N, C-alpha and C positions, 0 to 999 in steps of 0.2 A: 583465666587469671593470665594476664601477662608478665611476662620477666624482663626486668630490664637488663640491656647489655652491660657487661663489666666495664667499669670507666677504663681508659686509655691510661695504661701506665706513664710516668712523666721522665722526661730523660733530662737530668739536672747536668752531667759532666758533657753532653753533646758528642756522643759517641754514634748516634745516630746518623748525625750530620757528615760525620769523618766516615762513615762506612758510605755514603752516598756518592762522596767524592772520590774516594779510590774506586768505587766502581766506575765511576764517567772517567776517568783516567785510564782506565784499561780498556774504551771504547777504539775502535779503529777508525782513525780520521781518513775521510774519503776525500781523494787530490780531485783538485777542481780541473777542469777541462782549459784552463787559460796556461799560455805558453808561459816556460819558468824563466824567471828575470835572471840579472847577474847574481844576486843572492843564491838563488836556488840552483838545481842542477843544469848543467849544460843543456841548452838543446841540441838535436842531432842535426845532420844534414838535411838541407832542402829535399825531399824527394823529388823524383822527374816530374814534371807536368805532361798527365794522358794527352795523346794526339786527338784530334775533334775528329778526324777523318775514321769512322769505322768500314768503310767497305767500298773497293774499286772493281769496276767494270770494265772489260775492253771492249773497245767498239766495234769489233766485230760479233761481240756476244750481248749487244744492249737490245737488239731486238730478238734473238734467241735462233740457234740454228736450225735452217730449213732440212736437212738431211744427214745422210753419213759423208766422212772423209772417204776418199779413196784408199787411203793407205790404213783404214781400218779393217779390224780382221775379223774374223768368227761370224757367228750367227746375229743377224739384223732385226729386230723388231720394229712393227709397226701397230700403231692402235687405230680402231676404226671406231667411231661414234655411228651408229646406228641402232635402230630397233627392229633388230634380227638376231637369230639364234646362230650360232656357230655353225652348226651342222648345215642349215641352210644355204651360210654365205659360203661355206666351204663349196659347194653345189655351184655356186656364182661364178667363184675363182676358175673352177671347173669347164664350166662354160665358156668362158670368156679366155679359155688358155694360159693362166699364169703361171709362170715357170720358175723354179729354184724355190718351191716351199717345201720346207723339210717334212718329215713323216709328224705327223699329229703336230703341226705348226698352227692350225687354226683352233683357239681357243678364246672363251669366254672368260673375262676378268672383271666383269663389274655390270651393274644395271645399265643395258643398252652401251654395251664396249666388247668390241673385238678384239683381240691380238692375232696377228699374222705374225709368223718367223721365217724368214728368209735367208737362204744359206750364204748369201755375202751382201756386202754394202748396196752395190751398185742396184742389184735387184729390187732392194728395199727403196731404192729412192725414184726408179721407174715406173713402182706401181703409184708412188704418192702425185706423181705427174700426169700419170692417166688418164685419159679423157672419158674413160666411162664411168670414172668415180663421179665426175663431175654431172656427167648426164643421168646417173642413179642417184645424185643428192646425197651421196656418201661424202663423210668429213674423216679425212686420214691425216694423222700427223706421228710422228716420232717422238715419244718422252725424253725430256732431257734428261734423264738419269741412265740412260741408254745410250745417250752419245757422248755422256761425259763422265771424268771419275772425279771422285773428290777425295782428298788429304786433310788431316790435321798438323798442325806446326806447333810445336810449342816453346818456349823461351826467346818469342819475339818482343824487344822491350817496348813497354806503353807509349814511350814518346816518340817511336817510331809511327810515321803514318802509314796506311796500308799501301800507299802506292810507292813509297821508299821501299818498303819490303818486298814488292813485287819486284821493284827494278834491281833490286840487289841479289835476285835468284840466280844462279846459273843452273840452268836446263841443259843435258846431253842434246847431241843433234838427234832430230827424231821424237821429239819427247812434246814436240808442239810448245805451246805457250801457256800463261796463266791467264785463263778465260774470267775469272771471278775469284776476288779473295774479299774475306769479312771477319773482322775481330769478333771473339766473343765477346759478352760482357756478363758480371756476376752481380745478383741481386744483392743489394747490402740496404738493411732495416735499421735506422740510428736514431732512437727515440719517439718511435711511430712515423719518421719520414723515410721513406723509399728512394733510393737512387741506385742507378747502375755505374757499377765499377768497371773499368776496360780490363781484361786480363793480358796475358800474354800468350794464349791460342789463339790462334786462325786458321779460318778454313780455306782453303784454296778450292778450287773447280779446275780441272784442266780435259783437254780431248782425252779420247780413251784410245790411242794410237799406241802408248805404249805404257809400262809401268813407269811413272814420272819419277826421277830422282834428282830433288833440287838440295843446293846446300845455299846458307845464307850467310854472309860473315858482319861480325860485328863486335867492335872490341868489348862492349861491355855483356856479351853472351857466349855462348859455345855457339858451335854449329850445327844447325837447326837441318833435320836431316827427314825428308819425305820418302816413305816407302808403300807401296798397294803392289799385294792385298797385304792386310794386316799382319804386322810383327812387331815384336818386341825391340825396339832400337833405342841405343841410348840419345839421352834429351831428344828426343820426338818420339812418335807413334804416328801409326797407319790408322786410318778411318774407313772401313770396307763397308759401311751402310751405304746404300744409295739409294735411299727414299731422296724424293726432288724439295722435302719440305726446309733442307738444311739452308739453303741458299736463297 
C-alpha cells in the first residue's frame, strides 16, 4: 500500500523568502577582471614591460670553443667517441707515446665514449689536433662544461634586455668575459592558458680562467653579485652545477 507524502506547509507571512534574501546577501561577491574605473578603487602604476630578448651570445662562442685557453689551470679532460674499451684505448695511448696523462685518467664515461684526463691544458689541445686520431677515425672533443663555468644572477629587472645586462657588468682583469647569458622564464597558467613569464634571474656562462666576480649597477635594483663556487651571497647566489643542458 503506497503512502502519500505529507502536504507542503504554506508560508503566509513570507518568512521563507526573507530567509533566502538574507542568505544571498551574505554571499561573497567575486571581483571582475575589468580595470577599476574612476568610481572604483584607484588602479596602480603600470608594471614595466618585459624585454623581448632572452638570450645573448658572444661572437666567439657562437661556434663553440675548440679547446682550452692558455690561462686555464688544473687538469683538462677530453672525450673520445669510439667503440673501444677504456683499457684497450689506454694501451693505444701508451703505444703512440702520449704524455701528460694523469694516473687513472682514462675512464669509460658512457656507451662508446672514453674520457682522457691530462695534467695541463696544452697537452689536451695537442691531443685534439694529433693526426693519429684522424688516421684511426677517432673523434675527440672537449665538453663545453669543462671549458666554461656558469653562475646565476638574481635581481635583474625584466625591462632590461640581456644584452644591456651583459654590457653593464664590471669584470675584474683576468676573469675573461661573459660568453653567453640567458634569462629564466616561469611557467604561468591562467584559465587554462599557458604562458611563460620572464623572471629576474639570469644564467651567465664565462671561461673557467678564474672565479668570476661581476657587479651590475642599476637604479631600480641592488647590486647583483656572481661568485663561484657555490656560496650564499646577498641579493645573489652561485650555481655550481656544471651540467651542459643549462644553456
